[in-house]
C-alpha positions in Angstrom: -16.4 -3.2 -21.2 -15.1 -6.1 -19.4 -13.4 -8.8 -21.7 -13.4 -11.6 -19.3 -14.8 -12.8 -15.6 -12.7 -15.2 -13.2 -14.0 -16.6 -9.9 -12.5 -18.8 -7.6 -9.5 -19.5 -10.3 -5.9 -20.0 -9.3 -3.0 -18.5 -11.2 0.5 -19.7 -10.4 3.6 -19.0 -11.7 2.4 -16.7 -14.9 4.2 -13.8 -16.3 1.8 -12.1 -17.5 2.2 -9.5 -20.6 1.4 -5.8 -21.0 -2.4 -6.3 -21.6 -3.1 -9.6 -20.4 -5.2 -8.8 -17.5 -6.5 -5.5 -18.9 -10.7 -4.9 -18.8 -11.1 -8.5 -16.8 -12.9 -9.2 -13.8 -11.2 -11.7 -10.8 -13.1 -12.9 -8.0 -11.8 -15.1 -5.1 -9.0 -15.5 -7.1 -5.5 -16.1 -5.9 -2.4 -15.1 -7.6 1.2 -17.2 -6.7 5.1 -16.4 -8.0 3.3 -14.6 -11.0 5.0 -11.5 -12.2 3.0 -8.6 -13.0 6.2 -5.8 -13.6 4.9 -3.0 -15.9 1.8 -5.2 -17.0 -1.3 -2.8 -17.9 -3.9 -3.6 -15.1 -5.9 -1.1 -16.3 -10.0 -0.9 -15.7 -9.4 -4.6 -14.0 -11.1 -5.7 -10.8 -9.8 -8.0 -8.5 -12.6 -8.5 -5.5 -11.7 -11.2 -2.5 -8.5 -12.0 -4.3 -4.6 -13.1 -3.3 -1.4 -12.2 -4.2 1.5 -14.3 -2.6 5.1 -13.6 -3.5 4.5 -11.6 -6.9 6.1 -8.8 -8.6 3.9 -6.5 -9.3 6.7 -3.5 -9.6 5.8 -0.7 -12.0 2.5 -2.1 -12.8 -0.1 0.2 -14.3 -3.5 0.4 -12.1 -5.4 3.3 -13.5 -9.4 2.9 -12.8 -8.3 -0.5 -10.9 -10.8 -1.8 -8.2 -9.2 -3.0 -5.7 -11.8 -4.7 -3.4 -10.5 -6.9 0.2 -7.2 -7.6 -2.1 -4.3 -9.5 0.1 -0.7 -8.7 -0.8 1.9 -11.0 1.0 5.5 -11.4 0.5 5.3 -9.4 -2.9 7.9 -6.7 -4.8 5.4 -3.5 -5.7 8.0 -1.4 -6.1 6.8 2.2 -7.9 3.2 1.4 -7.7 1.0 4.2 -8.4 -2.3 4.1 -6.2 -3.0 6.9 -6.5 -4.6 6.2 -9.8 -7.3 3.0 -8.7 -10.7 2.8 -8.7 -12.1 4.7 -5.0 -14.8 2.2 -4.9 -14.9 -0.3 -1.9 -11.2 0.3 -2.0 -9.6 -2.3 0.7 -6.2 -3.8 0.7 -3.4 -5.4 3.1 0.0 -5.9 3.2 2.3 -8.4 4.5 6.1 -8.3 4.3 5.9 -6.1 0.8 8.2 -4.1 -0.7 6.2 -1.0 -1.5 9.3 1.4 -2.0 8.7 4.3 -4.0 5.1 3.7 -4.7 2.6 6.0 -3.5 -0.9 6.1 -2.0 -1.4 10.3 -2.6 -5.2 10.8 -1.6 -6.1 7.3 -1.0 -7.9 6.5 1.8 -6.6 3.7 3.5 -8.2 3.9 6.6 -7.9 0.6 8.7 -5.6 -0.2 6.4 -3.0 -2.7 7.7 0.9 -3.0 6.5 2.6 -6.1 8.7 6.8 -6.2 8.1 6.8 -3.9 4.7 9.5 -1.7 3.4 8.1 1.5 2.8 11.1 3.7 2.3 9.7 6.8 -0.1 6.4 6.0 -0.1 4.0 9.2 -0.6 1.3 9.0 2.0 0.7 12.8 0.8 -2.8 13.7 1.7 -4.2 10.8 2.3 -6.3 9.4 5.0 -4.8 6.5 6.7 -6.8 7.0 9.8 -6.4 3.5 12.8 -4.2 1.9 10.2 -1.6 -0.4 11.3 1.8 0.2 10.6 3.3 -3.4 12.1 7.2 -3.7 12.5 8.0 -1.4 9.3 10.4 0.4 7.7 9.2 4.0 6.9 12.7 5.7 6.0 11.7 8.5 3.5 8.3 8.1 3.4 6.4 11.4 3.0 3.5 12.4 5.5 2.0 15.7 4.0 -1.3 17.0 5.4 -2.2 13.2 6.0 -4.5 12.1 8.5 -2.4 9.8 11.0 -5.6 9.4 13.6 -5.3 6.2 15.7 -2.9 4.8 13.3 -0.6 2.4 15.1 3.4 3.2 14.3 4.5 1.4 18.1 6.5 -1.3 16.1 7.4 0.8 12.9 10.8 2.9 12.4 12.4 5.5 10.7 9.4 7.7 10.2 9.9 11.3 9.7 6.5 13.1 10.6 5.8 16.4 11.5 3.0 16.9 14.0 2.2 20.7 12.6 1.7 19.1 9.0 -0.6 15.9 9.7 -3.4 14.8 12.0 -2.1 12.5 14.5 -4.4 13.0 17.3 -4.6 9.6 19.3 -1.6 8.2 16.8 0.7 5.6 18.8 4.0 5.8 18.9 7.3 3.9 21.0 9.1 6.0 22.9 12.2 4.8 21.4 11.4 6.5 17.7 9.9 9.3 19.4 12.6 11.4 17.8 10.6 10.9 14.4 8.1 13.3 15.9 11.1 16.1 17.0 13.1 16.2 14.4 11.7 19.5 13.0 12.3 21.3 16.0 15.8 21.2 16.3 16.5 19.7 19.2 18.4 16.6 21.1 17.1 14.2 22.3 19.1 11.7 24.4 
């Protein structure tokens, strides 16, 4: 049962408490300089919402719905996206820190990651077909049984992707980072 609905509301500088947002609906709302650290966002819906310079680190997003949500300049360390509501899930990230987050088994087709820190992020068993990784640091990111078809990694770096364990048909990589595809073969690249 949804407790409250908000439409076209702007939230600025709010420090949300543990259950402030749980089971609510937000449509076309903006959140700027807000703190959601370890906040329970379970069963909440964010439709066409924008988050700017917010801290969502360790937020609980069990059955949370993100429909056309945009995250800009946000700190999102340790967010477990594998528990979200997958229905109409659509997000974009610009200049966000997503270290240690998990997208395990998530459909992220055509998702844009721009200038993001994706260190140690788990993309295992996810579908990131036709997604764009524009100037992202993917050091320690896990790609295992991941659909990377037509994904664009040309300007990103520090990734290690095993072509034998992932689908990479049509994916784009830069020549200077091709070592990230060949590291598992024990060869020397000069």
